[in-house]
BALOBA-1460 file (C-alpha; in Angstrom, 3 decimals):
// residues 349
<rec num="1" residu="m" x="0.081" y="-0.182" z="0.202"/>
<rec num="2" residu="k" x="1.482" y="3.533" z="-0.968"/>
<rec num="3" residu="f" x="1.837" y="6.364" z="1.752"/>
<rec num="4" residu="l" x="1.574" y="9.951" z="0.250"/>
<rec num="5" residu="l" x="4.517" y="12.074" z="0.261"/>
<rec num="6" residu="l" x="4.372" y="15.309" z="2.308"/>
<rec num="7" residu="g" x="4.421" y="17.120" z="-1.095"/>
<rec num="8" residu="l" x="1.800" y="15.160" z="-3.120"/>
<rec num="9" residu="a" x="-0.878" y="17.170" z="-2.076"/>
<rec num="10" residu="t" x="0.731" y="20.479" z="-3.222"/>
<rec num="11" residu="l" x="1.801" y="18.625" z="-6.816"/>
<rec num="12" residu="l" x="-1.792" y="17.877" z="-7.440"/>
<rec num="13" residu="a" x="-3.082" y="20.994" z="-6.524"/>
<rec num="14" residu="g" x="-5.303" y="22.703" z="-9.367"/>
<rec num="15" residu="p" x="-8.585" y="23.956" z="-10.181"/>
<rec num="16" residu="a" x="-11.500" y="22.552" z="-8.086"/>
<rec num="17" residu="l" x="-13.647" y="19.781" z="-9.807"/>
<rec num="18" residu="a" x="-17.410" y="19.969" z="-9.173"/>
<rec num="19" residu="q" x="-18.080" y="16.355" z="-9.463"/>
<rec num="20" residu="t" x="-19.649" y="14.347" z="-6.627"/>
<rec num="21" residu="s" x="-19.905" y="10.751" z="-5.725"/>
<rec num="22" residu="q" x="-22.132" y="8.787" z="-3.469"/>
<rec num="23" residu="l" x="-20.338" y="6.358" z="-1.124"/>
<rec num="24" residu="t" x="-22.665" y="3.587" z="0.023"/>
<rec num="25" residu="g" x="-21.639" y="0.765" z="1.609"/>
<rec num="26" residu="t" x="-20.261" y="-0.987" z="5.150"/>
<rec num="27" residu="v" x="-17.029" y="-0.775" z="6.952"/>
<rec num="28" residu="t" x="-17.385" y="-3.254" z="9.866"/>
<rec num="29" residu="g" x="-15.256" y="-3.311" z="13.051"/>
<rec num="30" residu="l" x="-14.992" y="0.332" z="13.501"/>
<rec num="31" residu="a" x="-15.743" y="-0.119" z="17.279"/>
<rec num="32" residu="g" x="-16.043" y="3.947" z="17.495"/>
<rec num="33" residu="k" x="-13.119" y="4.739" z="15.311"/>
<rec num="34" residu="p" x="-14.047" y="7.468" z="12.958"/>
<rec num="35" residu="l" x="-14.219" y="6.902" z="9.352"/>
<rec num="36" residu="l" x="-12.914" y="10.009" z="7.295"/>
<rec num="37" residu="y" x="-12.783" y="10.995" z="3.731"/>
<rec num="38" residu="r" x="-9.594" y="12.881" z="2.894"/>
<rec num="39" residu="y" x="-9.073" y="14.848" z="0.143"/>
<rec num="40" residu="v" x="-7.184" y="18.002" z="-1.250"/>
<rec num="41" residu="r" x="-9.583" y="21.242" z="-2.133"/>
<rec num="42" residu="q" x="-7.852" y="24.239" z="-3.566"/>
<rec num="43" residu="g" x="-4.554" y="22.847" z="-2.366"/>
<rec num="44" residu="k" x="-5.383" y="22.515" z="1.190"/>
<rec num="45" residu="r" x="-5.959" y="18.875" z="2.793"/>
<rec num="46" residu="l" x="-9.404" y="18.399" z="4.370"/>
<rec num="47" residu="a" x="-11.202" y="15.595" z="5.949"/>
<rec num="48" residu="d" x="-14.967" y="15.066" z="6.343"/>
<rec num="49" residu="t" x="-16.185" y="12.736" z="9.082"/>
<rec num="50" residu="v" x="-18.315" y="9.989" z="7.370"/>
<rec num="51" residu="r" x="-21.421" y="9.088" z="9.565"/>
<rec num="52" residu="v" x="-21.466" y="5.545" z="10.065"/>
<rec num="53" residu="a" x="-24.231" y="3.601" z="11.932"/>
<rec num="54" residu="r" x="-23.840" y="0.968" z="14.263"/>
<rec num="55" residu="d" x="-23.594" y="-1.867" z="12.094"/>
<rec num="56" residu="g" x="-20.884" y="-0.172" z="9.989"/>
<rec num="57" residu="r" x="-23.134" y="0.895" z="7.084"/>
<rec num="58" residu="f" x="-23.227" y="4.405" z="5.890"/>
<rec num="59" residu="t" x="-24.012" y="6.695" z="2.886"/>
<rec num="60" residu="h" x="-21.542" y="9.685" z="2.147"/>
<rec num="61" residu="l" x="-21.547" y="12.709" z="-0.370"/>
<rec num="62" residu="a" x="-18.168" y="12.872" z="-1.654"/>
<rec num="63" residu="t" x="-16.887" y="16.038" z="-3.586"/>
<rec num="64" residu="a" x="-14.111" y="15.596" z="-5.724"/>
<rec num="65" residu="g" x="-10.420" y="17.031" z="-4.842"/>
<rec num="66" residu="d" x="-8.321" y="18.831" z="-7.104"/>
<rec num="67" residu="d" x="-7.121" y="15.858" z="-8.400"/>
<rec num="68" residu="g" x="-10.260" y="13.918" z="-8.737"/>
<rec num="69" residu="l" x="-9.039" y="11.388" z="-6.198"/>
<rec num="70" residu="g" x="-10.272" y="10.980" z="-2.543"/>
<rec num="71" residu="s" x="-9.620" y="8.511" z="-0.083"/>
<rec num="72" residu="l" x="-10.951" y="6.756" z="3.189"/>
<rec num="73" residu="y" x="-9.091" y="6.493" z="6.353"/>
<rec num="74" residu="v" x="-9.904" y="4.931" z="9.550"/>
<rec num="75" residu="a" x="-8.579" y="7.114" z="12.314"/>
<rec num="76" residu="g" x="-5.322" y="6.231" z="13.760"/>
<rec num="77" residu="a" x="-4.748" y="3.585" z="10.946"/>
<rec num="78" residu="s" x="-1.570" y="3.652" z="8.813"/>
<rec num="79" residu="r" x="-3.272" y="2.769" z="5.645"/>
<rec num="80" residu="y" x="-5.934" y="3.874" z="3.808"/>
<rec num="81" residu="v" x="-7.690" y="2.942" z="0.392"/>
<rec num="82" residu="l" x="-7.750" y="5.568" z="-2.493"/>
<rec num="83" residu="f" x="-10.415" y="5.880" z="-5.109"/>
<rec num="84" residu="w" x="-11.956" y="8.049" z="-8.025"/>
<rec num="85" residu="v" x="-14.503" y="10.784" z="-6.881"/>
<rec num="86" residu="e" x="-16.540" y="10.150" z="-10.315"/>
<rec num="87" residu="p" x="-20.325" y="11.232" z="-10.751"/>
<rec num="88" residu="g" x="-22.485" y="8.047" z="-9.384"/>
<rec num="89" residu="t" x="-22.952" y="5.736" z="-6.675"/>
<rec num="90" residu="l" x="-19.841" y="3.823" z="-5.441"/>
<rec num="91" residu="r" x="-19.863" y="0.672" z="-3.392"/>
<rec num="92" residu="v" x="-17.711" y="0.351" z="-0.356"/>
<rec num="93" residu="q" x="-17.263" y="-2.652" z="1.412"/>
<rec num="94" residu="g" x="-14.214" y="-3.720" z="4.085"/>
<rec num="95" residu="d" x="-12.959" y="-4.103" z="7.622"/>
<rec num="96" residu="a" x="-11.523" y="-1.836" z="9.499"/>
<rec num="97" residu="a" x="-8.975" y="-4.156" z="10.663"/>
<rec num="98" residu="q" x="-7.540" y="-3.892" z="7.031"/>
<rec num="99" residu="p" x="-8.431" y="-0.323" z="6.207"/>
<rec num="100" residu="g" x="-5.898" y="-0.502" z="3.112"/>
<rec num="101" residu="k" x="-8.052" y="-3.322" z="1.824"/>
<rec num="102" residu="i" x="-11.343" y="-1.419" z="1.698"/>
<rec num="103" residu="r" x="-12.862" y="-1.863" z="-1.933"/>
<rec num="104" residu="v" x="-14.467" y="0.889" z="-3.859"/>
<rec num="105" residu="t" x="-16.223" y="-0.132" z="-6.828"/>
<rec num="106" residu="g" x="-18.935" y="1.327" z="-9.214"/>
<rec num="107" residu="t" x="-17.525" y="3.226" z="-11.989"/>
<rec num="108" residu="p" x="-15.585" y="2.119" z="-14.534"/>
<rec num="109" residu="e" x="-12.156" y="3.640" z="-13.344"/>
<rec num="110" residu="n" x="-12.702" y="2.741" z="-9.846"/>
<rec num="111" residu="d" x="-13.305" y="-0.719" z="-10.789"/>
<rec num="112" residu="l" x="-10.101" y="-0.717" z="-12.670"/>
<rec num="113" residu="l" x="-8.464" y="0.845" z="-9.681"/>
<rec num="114" residu="d" x="-10.101" y="-1.963" z="-7.542"/>
<rec num="115" residu="e" x="-8.691" y="-4.587" z="-9.901"/>
<rec num="116" residu="y" x="-5.325" y="-3.189" z="-9.720"/>
<rec num="117" residu="n" x="-5.328" y="-3.507" z="-6.108"/>
<rec num="118" residu="r" x="-6.458" y="-6.943" z="-5.941"/>
<rec num="119" residu="t" x="-3.893" y="-8.290" z="-8.613"/>
<rec num="120" residu="v" x="-0.896" y="-6.091" z="-8.078"/>
<rec num="121" residu="d" x="-0.884" y="-3.953" z="-5.010"/>
<rec num="122" residu="w" x="-2.283" y="-6.255" z="-2.624"/>
<rec num="123" residu="k" x="-1.037" y="-9.225" z="-3.979"/>
<rec num="124" residu="y" x="2.618" y="-8.286" z="-3.933"/>
<rec num="125" residu="d" x="2.698" y="-6.888" z="-0.571"/>
<rec num="126" residu="a" x="6.421" y="-6.278" z="0.196"/>
<rec num="127" residu="t" x="5.955" y="-5.292" z="3.690"/>
<rec num="128" residu="a" x="4.896" y="-8.789" z="4.397"/>
<rec num="129" residu="a" x="8.171" y="-10.274" z="3.147"/>
<rec num="130" residu="k" x="10.534" y="-11.520" z="5.895"/>
<rec num="131" residu="g" x="14.034" y="-10.494" z="5.170"/>
<rec num="132" residu="e" x="15.476" y="-8.189" z="2.581"/>
<rec num="133" residu="t" x="16.015" y="-10.751" z="0.147"/>
<rec num="134" residu="a" x="12.455" y="-11.808" z="0.115"/>
<rec num="135" residu="y" x="11.413" y="-8.053" z="0.160"/>
<rec num="136" residu="d" x="13.345" y="-7.090" z="-2.802"/>
<rec num="137" residu="s" x="12.082" y="-10.251" z="-4.688"/>
<rec num="138" residu="v" x="8.437" y="-9.231" z="-4.063"/>
<rec num="139" residu="r" x="9.309" y="-5.413" z="-4.915"/>
<rec num="140" residu="r" x="10.810" y="-6.636" z="-8.472"/>
<rec num="141" residu="l" x="7.659" y="-9.038" z="-9.189"/>
<rec num="142" residu="a" x="5.085" y="-5.981" z="-8.246"/>
<rec num="143" residu="g" x="7.112" y="-3.546" z="-10.462"/>
<rec num="144" residu="q" x="7.010" y="-5.785" z="-13.258"/>
<rec num="145" residu="a" x="2.750" y="-6.768" z="-12.638"/>
<rec num="146" residu="a" x="2.327" y="-2.949" z="-12.374"/>
<rec num="147" residu="r" x="4.231" y="-2.026" z="-15.536"/>
<rec num="148" residu="q" x="2.178" y="-4.768" z="-17.272"/>
<rec num="149" residu="f" x="-1.000" y="-3.317" z="-15.944"/>
<rec num="150" residu="i" x="-0.380" y="-0.228" z="-17.091"/>
<rec num="151" residu="k" x="0.736" y="-0.968" z="-20.500"/>
<rec num="152" residu="a" x="-2.685" y="-3.012" z="-20.954"/>
<rec num="153" residu="h" x="-4.899" y="0.016" z="-19.861"/>
<rec num="154" residu="p" x="-3.287" y="3.186" z="-21.630"/>
<rec num="155" residu="a" x="-6.688" y="4.999" z="-21.463"/>
<rec num="156" residu="a" x="-6.835" y="4.892" z="-17.590"/>
<rec num="157" residu="r" x="-5.983" y="7.684" z="-15.120"/>
<rec num="158" residu="t" x="-5.154" y="4.842" z="-12.958"/>
<rec num="159" residu="s" x="-2.374" y="3.858" z="-15.123"/>
<rec num="160" residu="a" x="-0.756" y="7.292" z="-14.970"/>
<rec num="161" residu="y" x="-1.331" y="7.316" z="-11.285"/>
<rec num="162" residu="e" x="0.209" y="3.953" z="-10.647"/>
<rec num="163" residu="l" x="2.878" y="5.247" z="-13.280"/>
<rec num="164" residu="y" x="3.844" y="7.890" z="-11.098"/>
<rec num="165" residu="w" x="4.168" y="5.746" z="-8.040"/>
<rec num="166" residu="q" x="6.483" y="3.424" z="-9.717"/>
<rec num="167" residu="t" x="8.874" y="6.202" z="-10.570"/>
<rec num="168" residu="l" x="8.736" y="7.065" z="-6.719"/>
<rec num="169" residu="t" x="8.978" y="3.513" z="-5.612"/>
<rec num="170" residu="q" x="11.422" y="2.065" z="-8.173"/>
<rec num="171" residu="p" x="13.348" y="4.832" z="-9.577"/>
<rec num="172" residu="k" x="16.240" y="2.820" z="-10.710"/>
<rec num="173" residu="y" x="14.258" y="1.478" z="-13.044"/>
<rec num="174" residu="p" x="15.498" y="2.643" z="-16.518"/>
<rec num="175" residu="a" x="13.959" y="5.986" z="-17.242"/>
<rec num="176" residu="d" x="13.649" y="5.657" z="-20.741"/>
<rec num="177" residu="q" x="11.349" y="2.497" z="-20.366"/>
<rec num="178" residu="y" x="9.082" y="4.661" z="-18.019"/>
<rec num="179" residu="a" x="9.360" y="7.127" z="-20.623"/>
<rec num="180" residu="a" x="8.211" y="4.654" z="-23.303"/>
<rec num="181" residu="l" x="5.401" y="3.712" z="-20.975"/>
<rec num="182" residu="a" x="4.127" y="7.281" z="-20.370"/>
<rec num="183" residu="q" x="4.249" y="7.735" z="-24.208"/>
<rec num="184" residu="q" x="1.666" y="4.788" z="-24.685"/>
<rec num="185" residu="l" x="-0.845" y="6.753" z="-22.562"/>
<rec num="186" residu="t" x="-3.516" y="8.402" z="-24.219"/>
<rec num="187" residu="p" x="-3.405" y="12.188" z="-24.913"/>
<rec num="188" residu="a" x="-6.030" y="12.994" z="-22.276"/>
<rec num="189" residu="v" x="-4.540" y="10.666" z="-19.710"/>
<rec num="190" residu="r" x="-1.107" y="12.558" z="-20.171"/>
<rec num="191" residu="q" x="-2.841" y="15.676" z="-20.058"/>
<rec num="192" residu="s" x="-4.546" y="14.715" z="-16.739"/>
<rec num="193" residu="a" x="-3.340" y="15.712" z="-13.092"/>
<rec num="194" residu="q" x="-1.681" y="12.189" z="-12.798"/>
<rec num="195" residu="g" x="-0.229" y="12.523" z="-16.326"/>
<rec num="196" residu="q" x="1.613" y="15.802" z="-15.580"/>
<rec num="197" residu="l" x="3.104" y="14.360" z="-12.432"/>
<rec num="198" residu="v" x="4.525" y="11.535" z="-14.349"/>
<rec num="199" residu="a" x="5.969" y="14.049" z="-16.781"/>
<rec num="200" residu="k" x="7.794" y="15.886" z="-13.744"/>
<rec num="201" residu="r" x="9.095" y="12.852" z="-12.722"/>
<rec num="202" residu="l" x="10.520" y="11.729" z="-15.768"/>
<rec num="203" residu="k" x="12.465" y="14.982" z="-15.840"/>
<rec num="204" residu="i" x="13.706" y="14.448" z="-12.471"/>
<rec num="205" residu="l" x="14.776" y="10.902" z="-13.331"/>
<rec num="206" residu="q" x="16.501" y="11.941" z="-16.686"/>
<rec num="207" residu="s" x="18.385" y="14.686" z="-14.575"/>
<rec num="208" residu="q" x="19.110" y="13.022" z="-11.265"/>
<rec num="209" residu="p" x="22.638" y="12.316" z="-10.014"/>
<rec num="210" residu="t" x="24.663" y="9.718" z="-11.944"/>
<rec num="211" residu="v" x="27.506" y="7.646" z="-11.112"/>
<rec num="212" residu="g" x="30.427" y="9.153" z="-12.706"/>
<rec num="213" residu="r" x="29.037" y="12.260" z="-13.844"/>
<rec num="214" residu="p" x="29.193" y="15.644" z="-11.673"/>
<rec num="215" residu="v" x="26.101" y="15.969" z="-9.769"/>
<rec num="216" residu="a" x="24.377" y="19.617" z="-9.857"/>
<rec num="217" residu="d" x="25.304" y="22.561" z="-7.907"/>
<rec num="218" residu="f" x="22.991" y="23.827" z="-5.192"/>
<rec num="219" residu="t" x="23.231" y="26.518" z="-2.113"/>
<rec num="220" residu="i" x="20.878" y="25.960" z="0.793"/>
<rec num="221" residu="a" x="21.017" y="27.718" z="4.315"/>
<rec num="222" residu="d" x="22.460" y="26.098" z="7.704"/>
<rec num="223" residu="t" x="20.664" y="26.171" z="11.011"/>
<rec num="224" residu="a" x="21.588" y="30.092" z="11.128"/>
<rec num="225" residu="g" x="20.419" y="30.903" z="7.765"/>
<rec num="226" residu="v" x="23.897" y="31.424" z="6.370"/>
<rec num="227" residu="q" x="23.917" y="29.963" z="2.537"/>
<rec num="228" residu="h" x="26.399" y="27.544" z="1.503"/>
<rec num="229" residu="s" x="27.224" y="26.232" z="-1.945"/>
<rec num="230" residu="l" x="28.010" y="22.650" z="-2.565"/>
<rec num="231" residu="a" x="30.841" y="24.166" z="-5.161"/>
<rec num="232" residu="t" x="32.830" y="25.553" z="-2.591"/>
<rec num="233" residu="y" x="33.848" y="22.010" z="-1.580"/>
<rec num="234" residu="r" x="35.232" y="20.835" z="-5.261"/>
<rec num="235" residu="g" x="38.917" y="19.451" z="-4.531"/>
<rec num="236" residu="q" x="37.578" y="16.902" z="-1.740"/>
<rec num="237" residu="y" x="35.293" y="14.245" z="-1.051"/>
<rec num="238" residu="v" x="32.054" y="15.113" z="-0.031"/>
<rec num="239" residu="l" x="29.318" y="13.143" z="1.705"/>
<rec num="240" residu="l" x="25.686" y="14.235" z="1.234"/>
<rec num="241" residu="d" x="23.610" y="12.687" z="4.089"/>
<rec num="242" residu="f" x="19.829" y="13.187" z="3.431"/>
<rec num="243" residu="w" x="18.100" y="12.943" z="6.527"/>
<rec num="244" residu="g" x="15.126" y="14.087" z="8.761"/>
<rec num="245" residu="h" x="14.456" y="14.430" z="12.640"/>
<rec num="246" residu="w" x="11.604" y="12.261" z="12.204"/>
<rec num="247" residu="c" x="13.277" y="9.375" z="10.489"/>
<rec num="248" residu="g" x="14.307" y="6.642" z="12.852"/>
<rec num="249" residu="p" x="16.711" y="4.668" z="10.437"/>
<rec num="250" residu="c" x="18.522" y="8.228" z="9.963"/>
<rec num="251" residu="i" x="19.072" y="8.761" z="13.917"/>
<rec num="252" residu="k" x="20.213" y="5.150" z="14.194"/>
<rec num="253" residu="s" x="22.995" y="5.488" z="11.481"/>
<rec num="254" residu="m" x="24.204" y="8.669" z="13.118"/>
<rec num="255" residu="p" x="26.911" y="6.996" z="15.261"/>
<rec num="256" residu="k" x="28.134" y="5.748" z="12.140"/>
<rec num="257" residu="v" x="28.262" y="8.781" z="10.193"/>
<rec num="258" residu="k" x="29.950" y="10.293" z="13.249"/>
<rec num="259" residu="a" x="32.623" y="7.384" z="13.179"/>
<rec num="260" residu="l" x="33.534" y="8.602" z="9.132"/>
<rec num="261" residu="h" x="33.669" y="12.194" z="10.798"/>
<rec num="262" residu="q" x="36.251" y="11.077" z="12.915"/>
<rec num="263" residu="q" x="38.035" y="8.824" z="10.803"/>
<rec num="264" residu="y" x="38.628" y="10.804" z="7.911"/>
<rec num="265" residu="g" x="38.559" y="14.456" z="9.306"/>
<rec num="266" residu="p" x="39.098" y="17.295" z="6.922"/>
<rec num="267" residu="k" x="39.436" y="14.927" z="4.087"/>
<rec num="268" residu="l" x="35.982" y="14.185" z="3.974"/>
<rec num="269" residu="t" x="33.733" y="16.865" z="4.139"/>
<rec num="270" residu="i" x="29.806" y="15.625" z="5.478"/>
<rec num="271" residu="i" x="27.144" y="17.730" z="4.471"/>
<rec num="272" residu="g" x="23.526" y="17.058" z="5.994"/>
<rec num="273" residu="i" x="20.549" y="17.959" z="4.115"/>
<rec num="274" residu="g" x="17.228" y="17.813" z="6.352"/>
<rec num="275" residu="m" x="14.149" y="17.075" z="4.755"/>
<rec num="276" residu="e" x="12.262" y="19.355" z="7.274"/>
<rec num="277" residu="a" x="9.367" y="21.787" z="6.518"/>
<rec num="278" residu="k" x="9.489" y="25.482" z="7.782"/>
<rec num="279" residu="g" x="7.728" y="24.931" z="10.707"/>
<rec num="280" residu="d" x="10.079" y="21.953" z="11.883"/>
<rec num="281" residu="q" x="13.259" y="24.195" z="12.401"/>
<rec num="282" residu="a" x="13.044" y="24.346" z="16.091"/>
<rec num="283" residu="i" x="13.022" y="20.192" z="16.248"/>
<rec num="284" residu="w" x="15.526" y="19.911" z="13.644"/>
<rec num="285" residu="k" x="18.078" y="21.924" z="15.372"/>
<rec num="286" residu="k" x="17.186" y="20.322" z="18.855"/>
<rec num="287" residu="t" x="17.772" y="17.010" z="16.816"/>
<rec num="288" residu="i" x="21.207" y="18.223" z="15.847"/>
<rec num="289" residu="r" x="22.308" y="19.190" z="19.190"/>
<rec num="290" residu="n" x="20.793" y="15.894" z="21.140"/>
<rec num="291" residu="y" x="22.413" y="13.550" z="18.693"/>
<rec num="292" residu="e" x="25.489" y="15.366" z="17.927"/>
<rec num="293" residu="v" x="24.903" y="15.237" z="14.212"/>
<rec num="294" residu="p" x="27.984" y="15.705" z="12.443"/>
<rec num="295" residu="g" x="29.327" y="17.695" z="9.728"/>
<rec num="296" residu="l" x="27.604" y="21.023" z="8.087"/>
<rec num="297" residu="q" x="23.554" y="20.941" z="8.354"/>
<rec num="298" residu="l" x="21.586" y="22.608" z="5.739"/>
<rec num="299" residu="s" x="17.816" y="22.459" z="4.904"/>
<rec num="300" residu="e" x="15.759" y="23.812" z="2.458"/>
<rec num="301" residu="l" x="12.765" y="23.886" z="4.963"/>
<rec num="302" residu="q" x="10.064" y="22.752" z="2.174"/>
<rec num="303" residu="g" x="9.904" y="19.246" z="2.965"/>
<rec num="304" residu="d" x="10.158" y="16.956" z="0.072"/>
<rec num="305" residu="e" x="9.449" y="19.830" z="-2.242"/>
<rec num="306" residu="g" x="12.658" y="21.365" z="-2.153"/>
<rec num="307" residu="p" x="14.565" y="21.871" z="-5.334"/>
<rec num="308" residu="v" x="17.521" y="19.763" z="-4.196"/>
<rec num="309" residu="i" x="15.826" y="17.010" z="-2.435"/>
<rec num="310" residu="a" x="13.251" y="16.534" z="-5.502"/>
<rec num="311" residu="g" x="15.748" y="17.258" z="-8.343"/>
<rec num="312" residu="y" x="18.499" y="14.654" z="-6.875"/>
<rec num="313" residu="n" x="15.605" y="12.630" z="-6.698"/>
<rec num="314" residu="v" x="15.919" y="11.459" z="-2.945"/>
<rec num="315" residu="t" x="12.585" y="9.463" z="-2.291"/>
<rec num="316" residu="a" x="13.799" y="7.367" z="0.780"/>
<rec num="317" residu="f" x="15.757" y="8.307" z="3.961"/>
<rec num="318" residu="p" x="18.503" y="8.055" z="4.973"/>
<rec num="319" residu="t" x="20.307" y="8.532" z="1.322"/>
<rec num="320" residu="y" x="23.725" y="8.980" z="1.198"/>
<rec num="321" residu="m" x="25.599" y="10.470" z="-1.845"/>
<rec num="322" residu="l" x="29.308" y="10.073" z="-2.080"/>
<rec num="323" residu="l" x="30.931" y="12.778" z="-4.236"/>
<rec num="324" residu="d" x="34.506" y="12.596" z="-5.514"/>
<rec num="325" residu="p" x="36.567" y="15.882" z="-5.499"/>
<rec num="326" residu="k" x="35.520" y="16.668" z="-9.058"/>
<rec num="327" residu="g" x="31.951" y="16.538" z="-7.896"/>
<rec num="328" residu="a" x="31.107" y="13.448" z="-9.674"/>
<rec num="329" residu="l" x="29.026" y="10.897" z="-7.775"/>
<rec num="330" residu="v" x="30.752" y="7.833" z="-6.747"/>
<rec num="331" residu="m" x="27.958" y="5.950" z="-4.969"/>
<rec num="332" residu="s" x="24.279" y="6.750" z="-3.832"/>
<rec num="333" residu="t" x="23.109" y="4.105" z="-1.150"/>
<rec num="334" residu="n" x="20.499" y="3.986" z="1.748"/>
<rec num="335" residu="d" x="23.001" y="2.073" z="4.084"/>
<rec num="336" residu="v" x="26.119" y="4.137" z="5.608"/>
<rec num="337" residu="d" x="27.916" y="0.694" z="5.713"/>
<rec num="338" residu="d" x="28.063" y="0.927" z="1.968"/>
<rec num="339" residu="i" x="29.803" y="4.270" z="2.156"/>
<rec num="340" residu="t" x="32.199" y="3.099" z="4.842"/>
<rec num="341" residu="k" x="33.250" y="-0.035" z="2.564"/>
<rec num="342" residu="k" x="33.596" y="2.348" z="-0.682"/>
<rec num="343" residu="l" x="35.917" y="4.972" z="1.428"/>
<rec num="344" residu="a" x="37.844" y="2.058" z="2.320"/>
<rec num="345" residu="t" x="39.116" y="1.428" z="-1.190"/>
<rec num="346" residu="l" x="39.917" y="4.965" z="-1.956"/>
<rec num="347" residu="g" x="43.631" y="4.843" z="-0.862"/>
<rec num="348" residu="r" x="44.569" y="8.290" z="-1.501"/>
<rec num="349" residu="l" x="41.518" y="9.763" z="0.558"/>
């Protein structure tokens, strides 16, 4: 099941759509937990409480968000179900114990999204895999199935939406093959909100940091608001550490990053780039102090919408990028141990 990125709502924001859907059905096992209808309207995230009878039955009139999508969310759950807000009556059926598997059907696009969920998303649930090898295997199968589905349904907005998520969750798949899939979508789908997101992602994938090539320069402010340019550090190895105060794995890896800082000293410049929102400045700075985060600490303070985090195609945290003295990418990984091993092979460092 997919989780919305912080900036997705803003990316999809556009003119409000007037169409509505009548949701009718049953969600059992709520036990008093609110059932919410969530959507983005004129760029703002909104949530309407659905009035549910004791037996779980309900009827709710849902107005479409900016992108034509909405979601049903059981309060407190980590998963949700997405659906298209199309004219007509949508049938809803599910259990609060599995909020990500609530079914929404009744219109052509929703029937197609339900088919995708059953044959791809729910079938290849990598979160249930035990061990890294099994996880990677399930993800690979899921990607193959998703691309086959997209190719088979070029006239569906669902295909554009799922292609967008493929470019996010499997960014190492060849960008030219993603572009070929996008080109097969009908003109109307390519022009939809979801199709436009795909186009933006393809531009990022085509210009993202590539091993052996210099990365794009940037200038970002530190904790005191002082601007720093990456180009300043040409002539030395640089480790870019993309992290966030909210990221458990990032914090857990900090002692290893500190060890690299102590081992290599001035031979290796460590630059932390925090994926933080503007309102997170205080807790970001506090986290840096509490965990003695090493190196120069910068943040665009734009969540995942900052031009560096977005342009460098950083979709998982932590992400580490090792640059050589010419500013070229040596390695990109989510495991600091990979960086440690790579540095050990660089005899002149």
